[in-house]
C-alpha positions as CSV (number, residue, x, y, z in Angstrom):
1,M,75.0,-114.1,106.6
2,N,74.6,-117.2,105.6
3,P,73.9,-119.7,108.2
4,E,75.7,-122.2,107.1
5,R,78.6,-120.4,107.4
6,A,78.6,-119.0,110.3
7,P,82.2,-118.4,112.0
8,A,83.2,-120.9,114.5
9,S,83.0,-119.9,117.9
10,R,85.9,-119.7,120.3
11,S,86.6,-120.1,123.8
12,E,89.1,-117.3,123.7
13,P,89.5,-114.4,122.0
14,A,92.2,-113.9,118.8
15,S,95.6,-112.5,120.0
16,N,98.7,-111.1,118.4
17,S,101.1,-112.9,120.6
18,L,103.8,-114.7,118.7
19,T,105.0,-116.0,122.1
20,G,106.3,-120.1,121.1
21,R,106.3,-119.2,117.6
22,V,109.6,-118.9,115.3
23,A,109.4,-116.3,112.3
24,I,112.2,-116.6,109.8
25,V,113.2,-113.7,108.3
26,T,115.3,-113.0,105.4
27,G,117.0,-110.2,104.3
28,A,117.5,-109.1,107.8
29,G,120.9,-107.0,107.2
30,S,120.4,-103.6,106.3
31,R,123.0,-102.0,103.2
32,T,122.3,-98.5,104.4
33,S,122.8,-96.7,107.5
34,D,119.0,-97.1,107.8
35,I,117.0,-100.0,109.4
36,G,115.7,-101.9,106.3
37,N,112.4,-103.2,105.9
38,G,113.8,-106.9,107.2
39,R,115.4,-105.5,110.2
40,A,112.1,-103.8,111.0
41,A,110.0,-106.9,110.5
42,A,112.7,-108.8,112.9
43,F,112.4,-106.2,115.8
44,L,108.2,-106.4,115.3
45,L,108.2,-110.1,115.5
46,A,110.3,-110.0,118.3
47,G,108.4,-107.4,120.0
48,C,105.2,-109.5,119.6
49,G,106.9,-112.7,121.3
50,A,108.4,-114.5,118.5
51,K,112.4,-116.1,118.6
52,V,113.3,-115.0,114.9
53,L,116.0,-116.2,112.9
54,L,117.9,-113.9,111.3
55,L,119.4,-114.6,107.1
56,D,121.4,-112.6,105.1
57,A,123.6,-113.3,102.4
58,Q,126.4,-110.7,103.6
59,L,127.7,-111.0,106.9
60,D,128.5,-107.2,107.1
61,A,124.6,-106.4,106.5
62,L,124.3,-108.4,110.1
63,A,127.7,-106.1,111.5
64,K,126.7,-105.6,114.9
65,P,125.8,-109.0,116.5
66,N,125.2,-107.7,119.9
67,E,122.1,-105.9,118.7
68,W,121.0,-109.6,117.6
69,S,121.1,-110.8,121.5
70,P,118.4,-113.3,122.0
71,P,115.4,-113.7,120.7
72,F,117.4,-113.5,117.5
73,S,119.7,-116.2,116.4
74,L,122.0,-115.2,113.4
75,F,122.3,-117.8,110.3
76,L,125.0,-117.0,108.3
77,M,125.4,-118.5,104.7
78,R,128.3,-118.2,102.3
79,Q,127.2,-118.7,98.6
């Protein structure tokens, strides 16, 4: 290990917590009955404490708004 590039000391250990952070997930809806990558990512991020903004071009893809209670926020854009 190069002594000139020693890692910075930390007063606290690294954390997986995303509490207080905001995540933006594009393609959060699913076109099939499967969960889909965007939806899965949204649930994982929320599970780590992030507030999640969901984006999808198709309203039907985010069909069940009651599934998306806080910490999720829906934002639907029409083209």
